[in-house]
Structures are given as C-alpha cells and as structure tokens.
C-alpha positions in Angstrom: 39.6 -49.4 13.2 40.5 -46.2 14.8 42.4 -45.0 11.6 39.5 -45.9 9.4 37.3 -43.7 11.7 39.9 -40.8 11.4 40.0 -41.0 7.7 36.2 -40.8 7.5 36.2 -37.9 9.8 38.7 -36.1 7.8 36.6 -36.6 4.6 33.5 -35.6 6.4 35.2 -32.4 7.6 36.5 -31.6 4.0 33.2 -32.0 2.5 31.6 -29.8 5.4 34.0 -27.2 4.5 33.3 -27.3 0.8 29.5 -27.3 1.7 29.9 -24.2 4.0 31.8 -22.4 1.4 29.3 -23.1 -1.3 26.5 -21.9 1.0 28.5 -18.7 1.8 28.9 -18.2 -2.1 25.3 -18.4 -2.6 24.5 -16.0 0.1 27.0 -13.6 -1.2 25.9 -13.9 -4.8 22.3 -13.5 -3.7 23.1 -10.3 -1.8 25.0 -8.9 -4.7 22.1 -9.7 -7.1 19.8 -8.1 -4.6 21.8 -4.9 -4.2 22.3 -4.2 -8.0 18.6 -5.0 -8.7 17.8 -1.9 -6.5 20.2 0.2 -8.5 18.7 -1.0 -11.6 15.2 -0.4 -10.4 16.2 3.3 -9.6 18.1 3.4 -12.9 21.3 4.4 -11.3 22.6 1.3 -13.2 21.1 1.7 -16.6 19.7 -1.4 -18.4 22.3 -0.9 -21.1 25.2 -1.6 -18.7 27.5 -4.2 -19.7 30.3 -6.3 -18.0 32.5 -8.9 -19.6 30.4 -8.8 -22.9 27.1 -9.5 -20.7 24.2 -7.1 -20.6 22.7 -6.4 -17.3 19.8 -8.8 -17.5 22.2 -11.5 -18.7 24.2 -10.8 -15.6 21.0 -11.1 -13.4 20.1 -14.3 -15.2 23.6 -15.9 -14.8 23.7 -14.8 -11.2 20.2 -16.5 -10.4 21.1 -19.6 -12.3 24.3 -20.0 -10.4 22.7 -19.2 -7.0 19.7 -21.6 -7.8 22.1 -24.4 -8.9 24.2 -24.0 -5.7 21.1 -24.0 -3.5 19.9 -27.3 -5.3 23.1 -28.8 -4.8 23.2 -28.0 -1.0 19.9 -29.6 -0.6 20.8 -32.8 -2.5 24.2 -33.0 -0.6 22.6 -32.8 2.6 19.6 -35.2 1.8 22.0 -37.8 0.4 24.5 -37.7 3.5 27.5 -36.5 1.6 27.8 -33.8 4.5 26.5 -34.3 8.1 23.6 -31.8 8.8 20.8 -31.8 11.3 17.6 -30.8 9.2 14.1 -30.9 10.8 11.6 -33.7 9.7 9.6 -31.0 8.1 10.1 -28.0 5.8 8.3 -25.6 8.2 5.1 -23.4 8.0 7.1 -20.3 7.0 8.6 -22.2 3.9 5.4 -23.9 3.1 3.6 -20.6 3.1 6.1 -18.7 1.1 6.5 -21.4 -1.7 2.7 -22.2 -1.6 1.8 -18.4 -2.3 4.5 -18.2 -5.0 3.0 -21.5 -6.6 -0.3 -20.1 -6.4 0.3 -16.8 -8.0 2.4 -18.3 -10.7 0.0 -20.9 -11.7 -2.8 -18.4 -11.8 -0.9 -16.1 -14.1 0.0 -18.9 -16.4 -3.6 -20.2 -16.7 -5.3 -16.9 -16.9 -2.8 -14.9 -19.0 -0.8 -17.5 -21.0 -3.7 -20.0 -21.6 -6.3 -17.3 -21.5 -8.7 -19.2 -19.3 -11.3 -17.6 -17.0 -11.8 -17.4 -13.4 -13.6 -20.9 -13.3 -10.2 -22.4 -14.6 -7.3 -20.5 -13.1 -8.6 -20.1 -9.7 -8.9 -23.8 -8.9 -5.8 -24.5 -10.7 -3.9 -21.8 -8.8 -5.5 -23.1 -5.3 -4.5 -26.7 -6.2 -0.9 -25.6 -7.1 -0.5 -23.6 -4.0 -2.0 -26.2 -1.7 0.1 -28.9 -3.2 3.3 -27.1 -3.1 2.6 -26.1 0.6 1.9 -29.7 1.5 5.1 -30.9 -0.4 7.2 -28.5 1.5 5.5 -29.3 4.9 6.0 -33.2 4.2 9.5 -33.0 3.1 12.6 -33.0 5.3 13.8 -29.3 5.8 17.0 -29.7 3.6 14.8 -30.7 0.7 11.8 -28.6 1.4 13.7 -25.5 1.9 16.2 -25.7 -0.9 14.5 -27.4 -3.8 11.7 -25.0 -4.5 13.9 -22.0 -4.1 16.7 -23.5 -6.4 14.1 -24.2 -9.2 12.4 -20.8 -9.0 15.8 -19.0 -9.1 17.1 -21.0 -12.0 13.8 -20.9 -14.0 13.7 -17.1 -13.5 17.4 -16.9 -14.5 16.9 -18.8 -17.6 14.1 -16.7 -18.7 16.4 -13.7 -18.6 19.3 -15.5 -20.3 17.1 -16.8 -23.1 15.5 -13.4 -23.6 12.0 -14.8 -22.7 12.0 -11.6 -20.5 14.5 -9.3 -22.3 15.1 -5.6 -22.4 12.3 -4.7 -24.6 9.8 -7.1 -23.0 6.4 -5.5 -22.2 3.5 -7.5 -20.6 -0.2 -6.1 -20.8 -2.2 -8.6 -18.9 -5.8 -9.3 -19.8 -8.3 -7.4 -17.7 -5.8 -4.8 -16.4 -5.1 -1.3 -17.9 -1.5 -1.3 -16.6 1.5 -2.4 -18.6 4.6 -4.0 -17.1 7.9 -3.3 -18.6 11.3 -5.1 -18.2 13.1 -2.2 -16.4 10.7 -2.6 -13.5 9.9 -6.2 -13.8 13.3 -7.8 -14.2 14.9 -6.1 -11.1 11.8 -6.9 -8.8 12.0 -10.5 -9.9 15.6 -10.6 -9.2 15.2 -9.0 -5.8 12.5 -11.6 -5.0 14.5 -14.7 -6.2 17.8 -13.6 -4.5 16.2 -13.4 -1.2 14.2 -16.6 -1.9 17.4 -18.5 -2.7 19.8 -16.7 -0.1 17.4 -17.7 2.6 17.8 -21.4 2.5 21.5 -21.0 1.5 22.0 -19.4 4.9 20.1 -22.1 6.7 22.3 -24.6 5.0 25.5 -22.8 6.1 24.4 -23.6 9.7 23.5 -27.3 8.9 19.8 -26.6 9.0 17.9 -27.2 12.1 17.2 -24.5 14.9 20.6 -23.1 14.3 20.0 -23.0 10.4 16.6 -21.3 10.9 18.1 -18.7 13.3 20.8 -17.9 10.8 18.3 -17.6 8.0 16.1 -15.3 10.1 19.2 -13.0 10.9 19.9 -12.9 7.3 16.5 -11.6 6.4 16.4 -9.0 9.2 19.9 -7.9 8.2 18.9 -7.5 4.8 15.7 -5.8 5.7 17.6 -3.3 7.7 20.1 -2.7 5.0 17.3 -2.4 2.4 15.7 0.6 4.4 19.2 2.4 4.4 19.8 1.6 0.8 16.5 2.7 -0.4 17.0 6.1 1.4 20.5 6.5 -0.2 19.1 5.4 -3.6 16.3 7.9 -3.3 18.8 10.8 -2.5 21.3 9.7 -5.1 18.6 9.5 -7.8 17.3 12.9 -7.1 21.0 14.2 -6.9 21.8 12.7 -10.1 18.8 14.2 -11.8 19.0 17.7 -10.2 22.7 18.2 -10.0 23.2 19.5 -13.4 20.5 22.2 -13.1 21.7 23.1 -9.5 25.3 23.8 -10.7 24.2 25.6 -13.8 26.4 28.7 -13.9 28.1 28.0 -10.6 31.3 30.0 -10.3 33.8 29.8 -7.4 37.0 31.7 -7.4 39.1 34.3 -5.7 36.8 37.2 -5.0 34.1 35.6 -7.3 31.2 33.7 -6.3 28.1 33.0 -8.3 25.4 30.4 -7.9 22.5 31.5 -10.1 20.0 28.7 -9.5 20.2 29.3 -5.8 20.6 33.1 -5.6 18.6 34.4 -8.6 15.2 35.9 -8.1 13.2 35.3 -11.3 9.5 35.6 -12.4 9.3 32.3 -14.1 11.0 29.0 -15.4 11.6 30.1 -18.9 14.1 32.9 -18.2 17.9 32.2 -18.8 18.7 31.2 -15.4 15.8 30.8 -13.1 16.3 31.0 -9.4 14.8 29.5 -6.2 15.9 32.0 -3.7 12.3 33.2 -2.8 11.2 29.9 -2.3 14.0 28.7 -0.2 13.6 31.6 2.2 9.9 31.1 2.2 10.3 27.5 3.2 12.8 28.4 5.9 10.4 31.1 7.4 7.7 28.6 7.2 9.5 26.0 9.4 10.9 28.7 11.7 7.5 30.1 12.4 5.9 26.9 12.9 8.7 25.8 15.3 8.3 29.0 17.2 4.5 28.5 17.5 4.4 24.8 18.2 7.4 23.9 20.5 6.6 26.3 23.3 2.9 25.2 23.3 3.7 21.4 23.0 6.3 21.4 25.5 4.2 23.4 27.9 1.2 21.1 27.5 3.3 18.0 28.0 4.9 19.5 31.2 1.4 20.1 32.5 0.0 16.7 31.6 2.8 14.8 33.0 4.0 16.8 36.1 0.7 18.6 37.1 -2.4 16.8 35.9 -3.4 13.6 37.5 -3.9 10.5 35.5 -7.6 10.1 34.6 -10.1 10.7 32.0 -8.8 14.2 31.0 -5.4 13.1 30.2 -6.6 10.0 28.2 -8.9 12.3 26.2 -5.9 14.6 25.5 -3.9 11.4 24.3 -6.6 10.3 21.9 -7.2 13.8 20.5 -3.3 14.2 20.2 -2.9 10.8 18.2 -5.9 11.7 16.2 -4.6 15.2 15.2 -1.2 13.6 14.2 -2.7 11.2 12.0 -5.1 13.9 10.3 -4.4 14.4 6.6 -2.6 17.6 5.8 -5.2 18.9 3.4 -7.7 18.9 6.4 -5.3 21.3 8.2 -5.1 23.4 5.1 -8.9 23.6 5.0 -9.2 24.6 8.6 -6.7 27.3 8.0 -8.6 28.5 5.0 -11.8 28.6 6.7 -10.7 29.9 10.1 -7.4 31.8 9.9 -7.3 33.3 6.3 -10.5 35.4 7.0 -8.9 36.8 10.2 -5.8 37.9 8.6 -7.0 40.2 5.8 -9.1 37.5 4.1 -6.1 36.7 1.8 -3.4 34.1 1.7 -0.4 34.8 3.7 2.9 33.5 5.1 1.7 34.0 8.7 -1.4 31.7 8.0 1.0 29.1 6.3 3.1 29.3 9.7 0.2 28.7 12.0 -1.2 26.0 10.0 2.2 23.9 9.8 2.6 24.9 13.4 -0.8 23.1 14.3 0.5 20.1 12.4 3.8 20.0 14.2 2.1 20.6 17.6 0.6 16.9 18.1 4.1 15.3 17.5 5.9 17.7 19.9 3.4 17.1 22.5 3.6 13.3 22.2 7.4 13.0 22.1 7.7 15.6 24.7 5.5 13.7 27.1 7.5 10.5 26.3 10.7 12.3 26.9 9.6 13.8 30.2 8.0 10.5 31.5 11.5 8.8 30.7 13.2 11.0 33.2 13.9 8.7 36.4 11.5 9.5 39.4 14.7 9.3 41.6 15.8 12.8 40.2 12.6 14.3 41.3 12.7 12.6 44.6 16.2 13.7 45.1 15.4 17.4 44.3 12.2 17.4 46.6 14.5 15.8 49.3 16.6 19.0 49.1 13.8 21.4 49.7 13.4 22.4 46.0 10.0 23.5 44.8 8.2 21.4 42.0 8.6 24.2 39.4 12.4 24.5 40.2 12.8 20.8 39.9 11.0 20.8 36.6 13.0 23.7 35.2 16.4 22.6 36.6 16.3 18.8 36.6 13.4 17.4 34.5 13.3 19.8 31.4 17.2 19.7 30.8 17.2 15.8 31.1 14.3 15.5 28.5 15.6 18.2 26.0 17.3 15.4 23.8 14.0 13.6 23.5 12.1 16.8 22.7 14.5 17.7 20.1 14.1 14.3 18.4 10.3 15.0 18.2 11.0 18.5 16.7 13.3 17.0 14.1 10.8 14.2 12.9 8.1 16.9 12.7 10.2 19.5 10.9 10.9 16.7 8.4 7.3 16.2 7.7 6.2 19.9 7.6 9.1 21.1 5.4 7.8 19.3 2.5 4.0 19.6 2.8 2.2 21.0 -0.2 -1.4 20.7 0.3 -1.9 23.2 3.0 0.6 25.7 1.5 -1.5 25.7 -1.7 -4.7 26.5 0.2 -3.4 29.1 2.9 -0.2 30.6 1.7 0.3 30.3 -2.1 0.5 33.5 -4.3 2.8 33.4 -7.2 4.9 30.4 -7.3 7.9 32.4 -9.0 7.9 35.7 -7.1 10.3 38.5 -8.0 11.2 39.4 -4.5 12.0 37.4 -1.1 10.0 37.7 1.9 11.6 40.4 4.1 10.2 39.3 7.3 12.8 40.9 9.8 12.8 44.3 7.8 9.0 44.6 7.9 8.3 44.9 11.5 6.7 48.2 12.4 5.4 49.6 15.6 2.0 51.4 15.7 0.0 53.3 18.2 -3.1 51.0 17.9 -3.5 47.3 18.6 -1.8 44.9 18.0 1.0 47.7 18.1 3.3 45.7 15.9 2.7 45.0 12.1 4.5 43.1 9.5 3.4 43.4 5.9 5.7 40.5 4.8 3.9 38.1 7.0 0.5 39.2 5.9 1.3 38.7 2.1 1.5 35.6 0.0 4.9 33.9 -0.5 6.3 30.9 -2.4 7.8 27.7 -0.9 10.0 25.0 -2.4 7.2 22.4 -2.4 4.8 24.7 -4.0 7.1 25.8 -6.7 7.9 22.2 -7.3 4.2 21.5 -7.9 3.8 24.6 -10.1 6.8 23.4 -12.1 5.3 19.8 -12.3 1.9 21.2 -13.5 3.5 23.6 -15.9 4.6 20.4 -18.0 7.2 18.0 -17.2 7.5 16.9 -20.9 9.5 20.1 -21.6 13.3 19.5 -21.1 13.9 22.8 -19.4 10.9 22.5 -17.1 11.8 19.2 -16.1 15.4 20.0 -15.4 14.2 23.1 -13.3 11.9 20.7 -11.4 14.6 18.2 -10.6 17.0 21.0 -9.5 14.1 22.4 -7.2 13.4 18.8 -5.8 17.3 18.5 -4.9 17.3 21.9 -3.2 14.2 21.0 -1.2 15.8 17.8 -0.3 19.0 19.6 0.8 17.0 22.1 2.9 15.0 19.4 4.7 18.3 17.7 5.4 19.8 20.8 6.6 17.0 21.2 9.1 17.7 17.6 10.2 21.4 18.3 10.4 20.6 21.3 12.8 18.4 19.3 14.8 20.7 16.5 15.3 23.6 18.9 16.1 21.4 20.5 18.8 20.4 16.9 20.3 24.1 15.9 20.3 25.1 19.2 22.0 22.5 18.7 24.9 23.2 15.1 25.3 27.0 16.1 25.7 26.1 18.8 28.2 24.0 16.4 30.2 26.9 13.8 30.3 29.5 16.3 31.5 27.2 18.1 34.1 
C-alpha cells in the first residue's frame, strides 16, 4: 500500500513540475509580448519587422495564441485534478469586474459597430453580457473563473492577428466618431492588454491559486507596473534620440586640434540656412533656470524655515499651506499672464529675459517651499534638543544642525521644480519671447554696468527679449512640421532640450549625493 502511495506522489510531483513550468512559460511569453508591444507602439520596432519569416503582427498573434492556450490548459489541469492546487470557491470580485467590463465593451462594440444597431439594442446587450460574464466568474471555482476567460480572449485576439482580420493595413472608423483607429496603434495596445490579462492567471496558477496565487498575481502586476513606468521613460527618451540624433550630429567633427558641432554652437537667424544652430536658445534656457533658482530657492527655504521653526501652528500656517498647494497646481499660462500684466510694464514695458526668470521663479517657489518644509520637519527633534542642551541659540541650531541635515531634501525639491520650469513654453511666449532664432546669445555676465542713479546696476541683456529651447521648438513646429528640414530641426531641438533638462537633473542629483555623503561622514 505504501509503495502505491509513493508512486502516486511521484506522479503528482512530476505533473506539478510540468504545471509550474508551463505557468512560468506563460508568464515569460506574456511579459515578452508586453515588452515588445511598447517598442512597437513607439515605433522603435517598426511594423515591417520580420523574424523567422513571420511579421511583427503574426508574432504577436502567435504569442497570444500560445499564452492563451497554456492558460486554458492550466485551468483545465487544475479543475480536473491532474495537479494538486488549492483554488478558492469563487473567481473573485477583481477577476469578475475585469472580465465583466471586457465583455461589456466587446459586446457593445460588436452590436453597435459590426451589426449597426442603435443604443436601444447595444446598451442592453452590453449590460447583459457584462453582468453574465461577471456572474459566471464569481460563481465558478477560481482556477476556471480566472483562466478560461483570459485564455479565450488571448486566443481570440491572437487568431484575429494571424488571420489578418486585424492586419498591417487595418483601419477602423467607428460610426459616430470622428477618429480613425489604425493597426500600428491598435495591435500593440491589444497585445499589451491581452498579455497582462493572460499573465495574471498564469502567475496565480504557478502558486497553486488560493491566497498564495492571488499574492503572486498581485506581485506580478505591481512589478510590471513599476517596470512599465521605467520602460515608458526609456522609450520616450529613445524615441526622441532616434528622431533627433541625425540632425544633432549633422556636421559634427572631432579630431586633433579640430572640434566642430554646428547644430549646438552655431548662431543662425532661421531654420532654412545651411546648418542652423540652437546656441542662443540653449543659453537662454540655462539663464532662465539659473535666474529662477536664484530667485526662488532663498525665498522658499527662508519661508520654510520661518514656518517650521518660528511660526506657531495655527490658522496662519494652514492658510500658507493651502495657498502654496494652490499655487503649485496653478496652470503655467496663468503665471505667464500675471507676468505680462504685472512684471512686463515695470521693466520697460517689453518682454525680457528678466521677466521670464521671475515668472519661472514664481512657478518654482511653491514646490521649493513645500519640499523644504517637509525636509526640515523630517529632521529629528532630538537634534534640536541636543543643541539647545549645549546652550546653542535657536538660529545657530538652525544654521549648523537643521539646515545641513535637510539640504538633501531641499535639493530634491529643486530638482523636481527645475524639471518642470525648464520645459515650460506658455509663460515664455507671453513674457520673454522675441525672435525665436536670434543672431546673438544673451551676454548676461558681460552686460552688467554701474550707474550713479538707482538702481545703481543695469544689465541690458536681462531687459531684452531672448529665445529658449521650448519657445524655439514651438516656433519650429508652427513653421510647418510637414517640411523635412523643418521637422528634422524640430526633433534635433527637442533632443537638445531633453539633454539640457537631464543635465540639470544630473547636476541636482550629484549635489544631493554630495551633501548626503558629507552628512554621513560628519
């Protein structure tokens, strides 16, 4: 009798091993389909890509069919007892809601678009289909309720790709909508949705369903979500780099005693010259950020110190917090209109670089104040108490203990703020813009002059219009993206703007790391 049980146990373990490998295979294939769908959506992987004689859409279709088939097999194997699992008695509300909404949308589209029936027909049909699917999932055991609908959807969409029902030239213009949906967008989006929908129950199956399975499925979705955020950022940067790199490197020469980078170092008066440059716009953007930081950071940090260390908690501090949060969420064009109505008339009644600095400084100020307050409040009170016990005054404690400990947090706020203001276009158009393609760079440092009358210091460069990368990019786009040269110049300008913003980020991150290291060793 014991030998018989031993043989049966070995068989179950062998089947479980195959079951787990199949689950892992489904999760892996689903993740690969998810990943390559994003590259196809951003056209880093073009629709004409072929592998082993299969087009990109055929590969997506085959992948979904395989993943969906595996998921269906996992559900059947668990339900028939081929492998030992611990599924719940119900498919769960999350799965019911997901599959129910999917059925509702799919039925509504089929009835309204394919059959051409009106709202009186498609709305009840969609509601019935959605409710019936949700009820079926809730009433079924977890291994069936989670796997069967996901597998059917993945296989169905995959077959639609393989049979060219949705092919490379497919276009859908739904009735009642002005928009058209094309295959290069629809196919990757459907693949992303179906791959996630199939990988989720596969991950649950790998842990035998039940509470462990739901936890594994949740971890998978959270992990993919985190990866997606990073992947989208990388894809955006890569897309802009691919489009802008040819123009950025046009005429680049690096050699012994020879360096030429026309696109970055040239000063031109337009985009139709032989090699137009963006140097005035680069320097204009840099001066804007530097001026805004010099204006906003001392005021923001000073206000944060006062509110945190000196002011009593009460109505005043609450009003300041509400006003600060409101200012940070205010649209940038409102700041631009404020600058145009209040600042421009007071600085020669003309647009100027200085007005742009102040407007962007006002935009940066709320975030600096908010993050500085949080950084200062995060300093432990024990530091203050220990300093006071030594007889140190409050200001000396703030200057020597509190402020140095909060510098990394303050720098983090400045980094986030600079990332926003460096790419702003609307306020620059209103308060600073002159010619988008000036023939000279803003000579801010060389334009300072002393006078015998107030304000005793003048700077003509600060009080004249200037260009900036966001404004120049806007002017390039409005000049006509359809022209090949203009479009190439626009992508090159976008790449330079991206590199400038990333450079500011790098400087801020390096500064924060320096102060953190300094605090660690002191």
